[in-house]
C-alpha positions as CSV (number, residue, x, y, z in Angstrom):
1,M,-24.0,8.2,61.3
2,S,-24.6,5.1,59.8
3,S,-24.2,4.6,56.1
4,S,-27.2,3.4,54.2
5,P,-27.7,0.1,52.6
6,V,-27.1,1.4,49.2
7,V,-24.3,3.1,49.9
8,E,-23.0,0.0,51.6
9,S,-23.5,-1.9,48.3
10,L,-21.8,0.8,46.2
11,R,-18.9,0.8,48.2
12,G,-18.5,-3.0,48.3
13,R,-18.7,-3.1,44.5
14,M,-15.9,-0.7,44.2
15,M,-13.9,-2.6,46.5
16,A,-14.5,-5.9,44.8
17,A,-13.6,-4.1,41.5
18,S,-10.4,-2.6,42.6
19,G,-9.5,-6.1,43.9
20,V,-10.0,-7.5,40.6
21,A,-8.1,-4.7,38.6
22,L,-5.1,-5.3,41.3
23,A,-4.9,-9.0,40.6
24,L,-5.4,-8.5,36.7
25,G,-2.6,-6.1,37.0
26,L,-0.5,-8.5,39.2
27,A,-1.2,-11.3,36.6
28,A,-0.2,-9.2,33.6
29,I,3.0,-8.0,35.4
30,L,3.8,-11.8,36.2
31,L,2.9,-12.7,32.5
32,A,5.3,-10.0,30.8
33,Q,8.2,-11.4,33.3
34,F,7.7,-14.7,32.1
35,A,7.5,-13.6,28.4
36,W,10.8,-11.5,29.0
37,L,12.5,-14.5,30.7
38,R,11.4,-17.3,28.5
39,L,10.3,-16.0,25.1
40,P,13.1,-14.9,22.6
41,R,13.7,-11.4,22.5
42,P,13.3,-9.8,18.7
43,R,15.8,-7.7,17.7
44,P,14.9,-4.4,17.7
45,L,14.3,-3.9,14.0
46,E,12.1,-6.8,13.9
47,E,10.0,-6.1,16.8
48,L,7.0,-5.4,14.7
49,A,6.6,-9.1,13.3
50,Y,5.8,-9.9,16.8
51,Y,2.8,-7.7,17.3
52,P,-0.4,-8.9,16.6
53,S,-2.5,-8.1,13.5
54,G,-2.8,-4.2,13.0
55,E,-6.8,-4.2,13.6
56,H,-6.1,-5.9,17.2
57,L,-3.2,-3.5,17.6
58,G,-5.2,-0.3,16.8
59,T,-7.6,-0.9,19.5
60,A,-4.9,-1.5,22.3
61,T,-3.2,1.7,21.2
62,L,-6.2,3.6,23.1
63,G,-6.7,6.1,20.9
64,H,-3.2,6.6,19.8
65,A,-3.0,4.8,16.8
66,E,-1.5,7.7,14.6
67,T,1.3,7.6,17.1
68,A,1.8,4.0,17.0
69,A,1.6,4.4,13.0
70,D,4.6,6.9,13.2
71,L,6.5,4.3,15.3
72,A,5.7,1.4,12.7
73,W,6.6,3.7,10.0
74,L,10.2,4.3,11.4
75,R,10.4,0.4,12.5
76,A,9.4,-0.7,9.1
77,V,11.9,1.5,6.9
78,Q,14.7,0.1,9.4
79,Y,13.5,-3.3,8.9
80,Y,13.8,-2.8,5.1
81,G,17.1,-1.1,5.4
82,E,18.8,-3.8,7.8
83,H,17.9,-6.6,5.4
84,R,18.7,-4.4,2.2
85,L,22.1,-4.1,3.4
86,T,22.6,-7.8,4.8
87,D,20.8,-10.6,3.8
88,N,18.0,-9.5,1.4
89,R,15.5,-11.6,3.2
90,F,12.3,-9.8,3.7
91,D,10.2,-12.7,5.3
92,R,8.2,-10.5,7.7
93,M,7.9,-7.5,5.6
94,P,4.1,-8.3,4.3
95,H,3.0,-8.7,8.3
96,V,4.9,-5.3,8.8
97,F,3.2,-3.4,6.6
98,D,-0.1,-4.6,7.3
99,I,0.4,-3.9,11.1
100,L,1.3,-0.3,9.9
101,T,-1.4,0.3,7.1
102,S,-3.7,-1.1,9.6
103,L,-2.8,1.5,12.2
104,S,-3.2,4.5,9.6
105,P,-5.4,3.3,6.5
106,R,-4.6,6.6,4.6
107,F,-0.7,6.7,5.1
108,L,-0.3,6.3,1.2
109,S,3.6,6.4,1.2
110,A,3.4,3.3,3.6
111,Y,1.3,1.5,0.8
112,I,3.6,2.6,-2.4
113,F,7.0,2.1,-0.5
114,G,6.1,-1.4,0.9
115,A,4.2,-2.5,-2.3
116,F,7.4,-1.6,-4.4
117,A,9.8,-2.8,-1.9
118,L,7.7,-6.3,-1.4
119,A,7.6,-6.9,-5.2
120,Q,11.1,-5.9,-6.1
121,E,13.5,-6.7,-3.5
122,G,11.2,-9.3,-1.5
123,G,10.3,-11.0,-4.8
124,R,6.3,-11.2,-3.4
125,F,4.2,-9.8,-6.0
126,D,1.2,-11.3,-4.6
127,A,1.9,-9.9,-1.1
128,A,2.7,-6.2,-3.0
129,E,-0.8,-6.6,-5.0
130,A,-2.4,-7.2,-2.0
131,L,-1.2,-4.6,-0.2
132,M,-1.8,-2.0,-2.9
133,D,-5.5,-3.7,-3.1
134,K,-5.5,-2.7,0.6
135,G,-4.6,0.7,0.0
136,L,-7.5,1.3,-2.8
137,E,-10.1,-0.2,-0.8
138,A,-9.0,2.4,2.2
139,N,-8.6,5.5,-0.3
140,P,-10.9,5.1,-3.2
141,R,-10.5,8.4,-4.1
142,S,-6.8,8.7,-4.3
143,G,-5.6,9.1,-7.9
144,R,-1.9,9.2,-6.5
145,L,-2.3,5.5,-5.2
146,A,-4.4,4.3,-8.1
147,F,-1.4,5.6,-10.4
148,E,1.5,3.7,-8.3
149,A,-0.8,0.7,-8.5
150,G,-0.7,1.1,-12.1
151,F,3.0,1.5,-12.1
152,L,3.6,-1.6,-9.9
153,Y,1.6,-3.5,-12.7
154,Y,3.8,-1.6,-15.3
155,V,7.3,-2.9,-13.9
156,K,6.2,-6.4,-12.9
157,N,8.9,-8.6,-12.4
158,G,8.5,-11.1,-15.1
159,G,6.6,-9.4,-17.7
160,R,4.3,-6.4,-17.3
161,D,0.6,-6.6,-16.8
162,L,-0.3,-3.8,-19.2
163,R,-4.2,-4.5,-18.7
164,R,-4.1,-4.1,-15.1
165,A,-1.7,-1.2,-15.4
166,A,-4.1,0.7,-17.7
167,E,-7.0,-0.2,-15.3
168,C,-5.3,1.6,-12.7
169,F,-4.1,4.4,-14.6
170,E,-7.5,5.3,-15.8
171,L,-8.8,4.9,-12.4
172,A,-6.0,7.6,-11.4
173,A,-7.1,9.5,-14.2
174,Q,-10.4,10.5,-13.0
175,Q,-9.6,11.5,-9.6
176,S,-8.7,15.3,-8.6
177,D,-5.4,14.7,-7.4
178,A,-4.2,12.5,-10.2
179,P,-0.8,13.1,-11.7
180,P,-1.1,14.8,-14.9
181,Q,0.6,11.8,-16.9
182,A,-2.1,9.5,-16.1
183,M,-4.2,9.8,-18.9
184,R,-1.2,9.2,-21.2
185,F,-0.1,6.4,-19.5
186,A,-3.2,4.6,-19.5
187,A,-3.4,5.3,-23.5
188,F,0.0,4.1,-23.3
189,A,-0.6,0.8,-21.7
190,R,-3.9,-0.1,-23.8
191,Q,-2.2,0.6,-27.1
192,N,0.7,-2.0,-26.2
193,S,-1.7,-4.5,-24.7
194,G,-3.4,-4.7,-27.8
195,D,-6.8,-2.5,-26.6
196,L,-6.6,-0.3,-29.6
197,R,-10.0,1.2,-29.6
198,V,-10.0,2.0,-25.9
199,A,-6.6,3.5,-26.7
200,Y,-7.7,5.5,-29.4
201,A,-10.3,7.2,-27.2
202,L,-7.5,8.0,-24.5
203,W,-5.2,9.4,-26.8
204,E,-7.8,11.6,-28.1
205,N,-8.6,12.6,-24.8
206,V,-4.8,13.9,-24.4
207,V,-5.2,15.6,-27.7
208,H,-8.3,17.7,-26.6
209,T,-7.3,18.4,-22.9
210,S,-3.4,18.5,-22.8
211,Q,-2.1,22.3,-23.0
212,N,1.6,20.6,-23.7
213,P,2.0,20.8,-27.3
214,Y,4.7,18.0,-27.2
215,L,2.2,15.7,-25.6
216,R,-0.3,16.6,-28.1
217,D,2.0,15.7,-30.9
218,I,2.8,12.1,-29.0
219,A,-1.0,11.7,-29.0
220,E,-1.4,12.6,-32.9
221,R,1.0,10.2,-33.8
222,N,-0.2,7.4,-31.7
223,L,-3.5,8.0,-33.1
224,Q,-2.0,7.8,-36.9
225,E,-0.4,4.5,-35.9
226,I,-3.6,3.3,-34.3
227,R,-5.9,4.2,-37.4
228,V,-3.3,2.4,-39.9
229,A,-3.3,-0.7,-37.5
230,L,-7.1,-0.8,-37.6
231,E,-7.7,-0.3,-41.1
232,R,-5.0,-3.0,-42.0
233,N,-6.6,-5.4,-39.3
234,R,-3.1,-5.7,-38.0
235,P,-2.9,-4.7,-34.2
236,E,0.6,-5.2,-33.8
237,L,1.4,-2.3,-36.1
238,A,0.6,-0.1,-33.3
239,M,2.1,-1.9,-30.3
240,K,5.7,-1.7,-29.3
241,R,8.0,-4.1,-28.0
242,L,8.2,-3.4,-24.5
243,S,11.2,-5.1,-21.9
244,T,10.6,-5.4,-18.3
245,P,12.9,-2.7,-16.3
246,I,14.7,-3.3,-13.3
247,V,13.1,-0.3,-10.8
248,L,14.9,0.1,-7.5
249,T,12.1,0.6,-4.4
250,R,11.6,4.2,-4.3
251,R,12.8,6.2,-1.2
252,P,10.1,6.8,1.5
253,N,8.8,10.5,1.9
């Protein structure tokens, strides 16, 4: 029995589609062979540097972005470790961590480790700040990440940025997963940046909420210093001279 015109039409379309798929597959194989023979081969630890942006790579993973992120994390740490032990050059590190965090936007350790590595060893505070901002945008309710962002500004090479640090510490203190020291760090940063009235309110919060008598005692002493400084209109009386510490990058989890 002969096939109907509809079946014949469908069969023709399927054959045409198969032909196109075969042609595209052959073209992909030829392109891969050409790239392998003609393009410079990246070293294994730098292979991520040749990937496209993480946003486009996420589409290419076909639903396996988290698996790709695990691989990217290993490669990123290896890339950092190799250059930390050899030439201390981290030229491709911003791209590597951008790929990683695009594949896994909620991977907090990647933002934290990447930002501190970029700021400390890489000497690229601008890239570190951009990475941390990306993390905060993707994880606005993470007290842990906000606190680490504050610490990044607190130990900024070339001079602490206490105002930005305080803003991040305060943001962290508002979240349910905030480290217990977030409010205290916020008060300390505000006080030593000269924002005495804000610092006073934050220290009062520590007095009223902390269960630790030692911390309450520290808060009371700082409150007394601020009161004296405000009464005499001499804010420097409540501000300490802080040096910029050298902080080694934290080990990844």
